[in-house]
C-alpha positions as CSV (number, residue, x, y, z in Angstrom):
1,M,-13.7,0.4,25.7
2,I,-10.0,0.0,24.2
3,F,-10.1,-1.1,20.6
4,K,-7.3,-3.3,19.3
5,F,-7.4,-3.4,15.6
6,T,-4.5,-4.5,13.3
7,P,-4.2,-2.8,10.0
8,P,-4.0,-4.5,6.6
9,R,-0.4,-5.6,6.4
10,I,2.1,-5.2,3.7
11,R,1.7,-8.7,2.1
12,H,4.9,-10.7,1.3
13,L,3.6,-12.7,-1.7
14,A,5.5,-14.8,-4.0
15,V,6.1,-13.6,-7.7
16,I,7.5,-15.3,-10.7
17,G,10.7,-13.9,-11.6
18,V,11.1,-11.9,-14.8
19,A,13.4,-12.4,-17.8
20,L,16.2,-9.8,-18.2
21,S,17.2,-7.7,-21.1
22,M,19.8,-9.0,-23.4
23,L,23.1,-8.7,-21.6
24,F,26.3,-10.0,-23.2
25,Y,29.0,-9.3,-20.7
26,S,30.2,-10.5,-17.2
27,C,29.6,-8.2,-14.0
28,E,30.8,-8.2,-10.5
29,R,29.4,-6.6,-7.4
30,D,30.5,-4.9,-4.2
31,E,28.4,-4.7,-1.2
32,A,25.1,-3.0,-2.3
33,Q,25.2,0.6,-1.9
34,K,22.3,2.0,0.1
35,P,20.8,5.3,-1.0
36,N,22.1,8.5,0.8
37,I,19.7,11.0,-0.7
38,E,19.4,14.6,0.4
39,M,16.1,15.9,1.6
40,L,14.0,16.5,-1.5
41,S,11.1,18.8,-1.9
42,Q,7.8,17.2,-3.2
43,Q,8.4,18.6,-6.7
44,A,12.0,17.7,-6.7
45,A,11.1,14.2,-5.8
46,M,8.5,14.0,-8.6
47,D,11.0,15.3,-11.0
48,L,13.6,12.9,-10.2
49,F,11.2,10.0,-10.1
50,F,9.9,10.6,-13.7
51,K,13.2,12.1,-15.2
52,D,13.8,9.2,-17.6
53,Y,10.1,8.5,-18.4
54,N,8.7,9.3,-21.9
55,K,5.2,8.7,-22.8
56,K,3.8,6.5,-25.4
57,E,6.7,4.1,-25.5
58,D,5.1,1.3,-23.6
59,E,1.4,1.0,-23.0
60,L,1.7,-0.9,-19.7
61,R,4.3,1.5,-18.3
62,D,2.0,4.5,-19.2
63,K,-0.7,2.7,-17.1
64,V,1.7,2.2,-14.3
65,V,2.7,5.8,-14.2
66,E,-1.0,7.0,-14.3
67,R,-1.8,4.7,-11.4
68,L,1.2,5.8,-9.3
69,L,0.2,9.5,-9.9
70,A,-3.4,8.7,-8.8
71,V,-2.3,6.9,-5.7
72,N,0.3,9.7,-4.9
73,D,-2.5,12.1,-4.5
74,S,-3.7,10.7,-1.2
75,T,-0.5,8.9,0.0
76,G,2.6,10.8,-1.1
77,I,4.1,7.4,-2.3
78,I,6.4,8.9,-4.8
79,Y,8.1,11.2,-2.4
80,D,8.7,8.1,0.0
81,L,10.0,5.8,-2.8
82,T,12.2,8.4,-4.2
83,S,13.6,9.3,-0.8
84,K,14.2,5.7,0.1
85,Y,15.5,4.2,-3.2
86,G,16.4,6.9,-5.7
87,Q,15.7,7.3,-9.5
88,P,13.7,4.8,-11.6
89,K,15.4,4.0,-14.9
90,W,12.3,3.7,-17.0
91,F,14.2,3.5,-20.2
92,A,15.8,0.1,-18.8
93,K,12.4,-1.4,-18.3
94,Q,11.4,-4.7,-19.4
95,S,7.6,-5.7,-19.9
96,R,5.6,-8.6,-20.7
97,T,1.9,-9.2,-21.3
98,T,0.1,-12.5,-21.3
99,K,-3.5,-13.7,-21.1
100,S,-3.1,-14.2,-17.3
101,D,-0.9,-11.4,-16.1
102,S,1.5,-8.5,-17.2
103,Y,4.4,-7.2,-15.5
104,L,6.9,-4.2,-15.8
105,V,10.4,-4.2,-14.5
106,V,12.3,-1.0,-13.6
107,P,15.6,-0.7,-11.8
108,I,16.2,2.0,-9.3
109,C,19.4,3.7,-9.0
110,V,21.0,5.7,-6.3
111,P,21.7,9.3,-7.8
112,K,25.3,10.1,-8.6
113,A,26.4,6.6,-7.3
114,D,26.3,4.3,-10.3
115,S,24.6,1.9,-8.2
116,V,21.3,-0.1,-8.3
117,S,19.5,0.1,-4.9
118,A,16.4,-1.9,-5.9
119,V,14.4,-3.4,-8.6
120,F,10.7,-2.5,-8.9
121,V,8.3,-5.0,-10.4
122,F,4.8,-3.7,-11.3
123,L,2.5,-6.8,-11.8
124,E,-0.9,-6.6,-13.1
125,Q,-3.3,-9.3,-12.3
126,D,-7.2,-9.2,-12.8
127,S,-6.9,-5.3,-13.6
128,T,-5.3,-4.7,-10.2
129,L,-1.7,-3.4,-9.9
130,R,0.9,-4.6,-7.3
131,L,4.2,-3.0,-6.7
132,K,7.0,-5.6,-5.6
133,I,10.2,-4.2,-4.5
134,F,13.3,-6.3,-4.6
135,E,16.1,-4.7,-2.6
136,A,19.8,-4.9,-3.6
137,S,20.6,-5.0,0.1
138,N,18.5,-8.1,0.7
139,P,20.6,-10.9,2.4
140,D,18.9,-13.5,0.0
141,T,21.3,-13.6,-3.2
142,I,18.5,-14.6,-5.4
143,I,17.0,-11.1,-4.8
144,S,20.2,-9.1,-4.7
145,D,21.5,-10.9,-7.8
146,L,18.4,-9.5,-9.6
147,A,19.6,-6.0,-8.9
148,L,23.1,-7.0,-9.9
149,F,21.9,-8.1,-13.3
150,Y,20.5,-4.6,-13.8
151,Q,23.6,-2.8,-12.4
152,C,25.7,-4.7,-15.0
153,Y,23.5,-3.5,-17.6
154,L,23.4,0.2,-16.7
155,F,27.1,0.4,-15.5
156,P,29.1,-2.0,-17.5
157,N,32.4,-0.2,-16.8
158,K,32.0,-0.1,-13.0
159,E,34.5,-2.2,-11.1
160,Y,33.3,-4.6,-8.5
161,T,35.0,-7.0,-6.1
162,T,32.9,-9.8,-4.3
163,R,30.4,-11.1,-6.8
164,K,29.9,-11.4,-10.6
165,A,27.5,-13.0,-13.0
166,I,28.2,-14.3,-16.4
167,P,25.2,-14.8,-18.7
168,I,24.4,-18.0,-20.4
169,Q,23.4,-17.1,-23.9
170,N,20.8,-18.9,-26.0
171,Y,21.4,-18.5,-29.7
172,T,18.7,-18.4,-32.2
173,K,18.7,-17.4,-35.9
174,D,18.0,-13.9,-35.4
175,Y,18.9,-13.0,-31.7
176,T,20.7,-13.9,-28.6
177,E,18.6,-14.1,-25.4
178,T,19.9,-14.3,-21.9
179,K,17.8,-16.2,-19.4
180,C,20.3,-17.7,-17.0
181,W,23.5,-16.7,-15.4
182,Y,26.4,-18.3,-13.7
183,I,27.1,-16.9,-10.4
184,F,30.6,-16.6,-8.9
185,S,31.9,-15.1,-5.6
186,S,35.4,-14.2,-4.4
187,I,37.0,-12.8,-1.4
188,D,40.4,-11.8,-3.2
189,R,39.2,-11.1,-6.7
190,I,41.4,-13.6,-7.9
191,N,40.0,-16.9,-7.0
192,W,36.4,-17.1,-8.1
193,N,34.0,-19.9,-6.6
194,F,31.0,-21.2,-8.6
195,N,27.9,-20.7,-6.7
196,G,25.4,-21.9,-9.1
197,V,23.0,-20.9,-11.9
198,S,20.3,-18.3,-11.6
199,C,17.4,-18.5,-14.2
200,T,15.2,-15.6,-13.4
201,E,12.3,-16.5,-15.6
202,K,11.8,-19.7,-13.3
203,I,12.6,-18.5,-9.9
204,V,9.8,-17.9,-7.4
205,Y,10.8,-15.7,-4.6
206,E,9.5,-13.2,-2.0
207,P,10.1,-9.5,-2.7
208,T,11.3,-7.1,0.3
209,L,8.1,-5.2,0.0
210,D,4.7,-6.0,-1.7
211,F,1.7,-3.8,-1.7
212,G,-1.3,-2.8,-3.9
213,L,-1.7,0.1,-6.0
214,G,-5.5,-0.2,-6.9
215,D,-7.3,-0.9,-9.9
216,L,-5.8,-0.2,-13.3
217,S,-9.2,0.1,-14.8
218,G,-9.7,3.6,-13.4
219,S,-12.4,2.9,-10.9
220,G,-10.0,3.4,-8.0
221,D,-8.9,6.9,-9.0
222,T,-8.1,8.7,-5.8
223,G,-9.9,11.7,-4.5
224,G,-12.8,11.0,-6.7
225,D,-16.5,11.3,-5.9
226,S,-17.3,7.5,-6.1
227,G,-18.2,7.6,-2.3
228,G,-16.2,4.5,-1.6
229,G,-17.8,2.2,-4.1
230,N,-21.3,1.4,-5.2
231,T,-24.0,2.8,-3.1
232,G,-26.8,0.5,-1.8
233,G,-29.4,-0.3,-4.5
234,T,-27.3,0.4,-7.4
235,T,-27.3,-1.9,-10.4
236,G,-25.1,-5.0,-9.6
237,A,-25.2,-4.4,-5.8
238,T,-24.8,-7.6,-3.8
239,S,-25.8,-8.2,-0.1
240,P,-23.0,-9.4,2.0
241,N,-22.1,-13.1,1.9
242,T,-22.8,-14.3,5.6
243,T,-23.5,-18.0,4.9
244,S,-20.8,-19.0,7.1
245,L,-22.2,-17.2,10.2
246,S,-24.4,-18.9,12.7
247,S,-28.1,-17.5,13.2
248,D,-26.9,-15.9,16.5
249,A,-23.9,-14.2,14.7
250,K,-26.2,-13.0,11.9
251,N,-28.7,-11.5,14.4
252,I,-25.9,-9.7,16.1
253,L,-24.6,-8.4,12.7
254,N,-27.9,-7.3,11.8
255,N,-28.4,-5.4,15.0
256,A,-25.0,-3.6,14.5
257,K,-25.9,-2.7,11.0
258,N,-29.3,-1.2,11.9
259,K,-27.6,0.9,14.5
260,L,-25.2,2.3,12.1
261,E,-28.0,2.8,9.4
262,Q,-30.1,4.7,12.0
263,G,-27.1,6.7,13.1
264,P,-25.8,10.0,11.9
265,C,-25.2,10.7,8.3
266,I,-21.5,9.8,8.5
267,S,-22.3,6.2,9.4
268,Q,-25.2,6.0,7.1
269,T,-23.0,7.2,4.2
270,V,-20.3,4.5,5.0
271,M,-23.0,1.9,5.2
272,G,-24.8,2.9,2.0
273,S,-21.5,2.8,0.1
274,T,-20.1,-0.4,1.2
275,W,-22.7,-2.8,2.6
276,N,-24.1,-4.0,-0.8
277,N,-20.8,-3.9,-2.5
278,G,-19.6,-7.6,-2.4
279,L,-18.6,-8.0,1.2
280,Y,-17.9,-11.5,2.6
281,I,-18.4,-11.5,6.3
282,T,-17.2,-14.5,8.5
283,I,-15.9,-15.6,11.8
284,N,-12.2,-16.5,12.1
285,G,-11.2,-17.7,15.7
286,S,-7.6,-17.8,14.7
287,I,-7.0,-14.2,14.1
288,T,-5.5,-12.2,17.0
289,E,-7.2,-8.9,16.2
290,I,-10.9,-8.2,17.1
291,A,-11.7,-7.8,13.3
292,R,-9.9,-7.3,10.2
293,Y,-10.8,-6.3,6.5
294,N,-8.9,-7.5,3.4
295,T,-8.9,-4.5,1.0
296,M,-8.1,-6.9,-2.0
297,T,-10.8,-9.5,-1.4
298,G,-13.6,-7.6,0.5
299,K,-13.3,-10.3,3.2
300,L,-14.3,-9.0,6.5
301,E,-13.5,-11.2,9.5
302,F,-14.4,-11.2,13.2
303,R,-12.6,-13.1,15.8
304,D,-15.8,-14.3,17.4
305,E,-19.5,-13.2,17.9
306,G,-18.6,-11.0,20.8
307,S,-16.3,-8.9,18.4
308,I,-19.4,-8.0,16.3
309,T,-20.4,-4.4,17.5
310,N,-21.6,-1.4,15.6
311,N,-18.3,0.3,16.5
312,V,-16.1,-2.4,15.2
313,L,-18.2,-2.9,12.1
314,L,-17.8,0.8,11.3
315,H,-14.1,0.8,11.7
316,E,-13.7,-2.1,9.2
317,L,-16.2,-0.7,6.9
318,L,-14.2,2.6,6.7
319,H,-11.4,0.5,5.2
320,A,-13.8,-0.8,2.6
321,Y,-14.9,2.8,1.9
322,Q,-11.2,3.6,1.5
323,A,-10.8,0.7,-1.0
324,G,-13.7,2.1,-3.0
325,L,-11.9,5.6,-3.2
326,Y,-8.3,4.4,-3.7
327,G,-8.6,1.0,-5.4
328,K,-8.3,-2.5,-4.1
329,G,-5.3,-3.4,-2.3
330,Y,-4.5,0.4,-1.9
331,L,-1.2,1.5,-0.1
332,H,-2.5,1.5,3.5
333,T,-0.8,4.5,5.4
334,R,-0.7,5.7,9.1
335,T,-3.3,8.3,8.1
336,H,-5.7,5.7,6.6
337,E,-5.6,3.9,9.9
338,F,-6.0,7.0,12.0
339,E,-9.1,7.7,9.9
340,A,-10.9,4.6,10.8
341,W,-10.4,5.3,14.7
342,L,-11.4,8.9,14.2
343,L,-14.5,8.0,12.4
344,V,-15.6,5.8,15.3
345,D,-15.0,8.6,17.7
346,L,-17.0,11.0,15.5
347,Y,-19.7,8.3,15.7
348,L,-19.4,7.8,19.4
349,I,-19.7,11.4,20.2
350,S,-22.8,11.7,18.0
351,Q,-24.0,9.0,20.4
352,K,-23.5,11.3,23.4
353,K,-20.3,9.5,24.6
354,D,-17.8,11.6,26.8
355,M,-14.1,12.0,26.6
356,N,-13.7,8.8,28.7
357,N,-15.7,6.6,26.2
358,L,-13.7,7.1,22.9
359,T,-11.3,4.7,21.4
360,W,-7.4,5.1,21.5
361,T,-7.4,8.2,24.0
362,N,-8.4,5.5,26.7
363,D,-4.7,4.6,26.8
364,I,-3.7,8.3,27.5
365,D,-3.2,9.1,31.2
366,N,-3.7,12.7,30.8
367,D,-7.3,14.2,31.3
368,K,-6.4,17.5,29.5
369,L,-5.0,15.7,26.4
370,K,-8.1,13.5,26.4
371,L,-10.4,16.7,26.6
372,D,-8.5,18.5,24.0
373,Y,-8.9,15.5,21.5
374,Y,-12.7,15.2,22.6
375,N,-13.2,18.9,21.8
376,W,-11.4,18.7,18.4
377,V,-13.3,15.7,17.3
378,K,-16.6,17.2,18.4
379,S,-15.7,20.5,16.4
380,I,-15.3,18.3,13.3
381,L,-18.5,16.5,13.9
382,E,-20.3,19.9,14.2
383,N,-18.5,22.0,11.6
384,G,-16.6,19.6,9.4
385,F,-13.0,20.6,8.6
386,T,-12.3,24.1,9.1
387,T,-9.3,26.3,8.0
388,G,-8.0,29.5,9.2
389,L,-6.1,30.7,12.2
390,N,-8.2,28.7,14.5
391,G,-9.4,26.0,12.1
392,N,-9.5,22.4,13.3
393,S,-7.6,21.1,10.2
394,S,-4.4,22.6,11.5
395,M,-4.3,19.9,14.2
396,C,-4.7,16.9,12.1
397,T,-1.1,16.2,12.0
398,F,-0.7,16.5,15.7
399,W,-3.5,14.1,16.6
400,R,-2.4,11.6,14.0
401,N,1.1,11.5,15.3
402,A,-0.2,11.1,18.8
403,F,-2.5,8.2,17.8
404,I,0.6,6.4,16.4
405,E,2.6,7.2,19.6
406,T,-0.1,5.7,21.6
407,V,-0.9,2.7,19.4
408,P,2.7,2.0,18.4
409,K,2.0,-1.1,16.4
410,Y,0.9,1.2,13.5
411,K,4.4,2.5,13.2
412,D,5.1,-0.3,10.7
413,L,2.7,1.3,8.2
414,P,4.2,3.7,5.6
415,S,4.1,7.2,7.0
416,G,3.2,8.7,3.7
417,T,3.3,12.5,3.3
418,N,-0.4,13.2,3.7
419,T,-1.8,13.7,7.2
420,F,-5.2,15.2,6.3
421,P,-8.3,12.8,6.6
422,N,-9.3,13.1,3.1
423,T,-11.5,9.9,3.4
424,I,-13.5,11.5,6.3
425,N,-13.8,14.7,4.4
426,N,-15.1,13.0,1.4
427,I,-17.8,11.3,3.7
428,F,-18.7,14.9,5.0
429,S,-19.0,16.1,1.4
430,K,-22.0,13.6,1.0
431,C,-23.5,14.7,4.1
432,K,-24.1,18.4,3.0
433,N,-27.7,19.2,2.0
């Protein structure tokens, strides 16, 4: 059987624009300069990313940094962000805390270029942190002007040619506050055309990228021994909400659940850690995938009753297990997706399936490669992840990359710097007697 799953996509959600620091000068902009950053080591990327960060200057900023470091343990996100965008200017931040949400704004600069490549907005809602990235190269000027404002602030003496922003200042007794800007553009730097007013506190727009960084309360720390959430029978555990399912669908789902609970330790562990942890299971005939799991809401959707099988259920529940380890709305990478397919193959081999009855390798027209993959998965099932000269761990990167090439729709996911299946290794750690 060939499985066709779609990963949780990076969501392009609207976010309320943020107020800017007090700027009292006009500024112009050339075409946004894209980062051209030399290859960095992991440590060099970390050093550059936090170069301007000082602890205990802002409570929300400290929480954001702590969460980034936790997510980085499993995804390598800091290396990816530094390589693509450059150095955060943490000292130029602006934050706000309200009863409903809090946000932190950090401009990102291209090293040695006096140029802002993007603006990061960290948004906290219901104790969950999201990172929204607004790229200076975005063709939507509402977004690129946000980067322009911070570029003016950081590099007031830089000369520009095509666009400028003049702040509209609001005067009060004790201070001057800038909330809106006049926007002008020019093709000759002599004649300037008025384009309108940009008021960043009132603008609602879509970022270039938007993804979750997990739970700020600490329950989503990566690499922990939480087992992917509460285990069945714990205090506060809640059975899945299946009220929207028909009687037939409920029976099919229950049969799939029973097969996993009666299966090997790996499927029992995933079931025990996710089933009674607030799942909402429903049928959605409008989705193109066989099934999908929302890591923010815990909603598991099947396309139809025929899509409800023990294999598909196990795949989606592995994503729920990952959310328990890495936090709701965690940054979903290629490795995270590969883990879900690998887990199903581990389960299938435990059920005596041969190399022609696994998941993604059915699309490979190479029997030797199929057999090599089968033997690799079987060695993991029997021995766990082993190291050394002939250890199976050394092939994790090869098989993850082979999976991405065979199922290319997952190339859209962030690559990350980690190719080791940490989630499955966590499951194995709970299966040791």
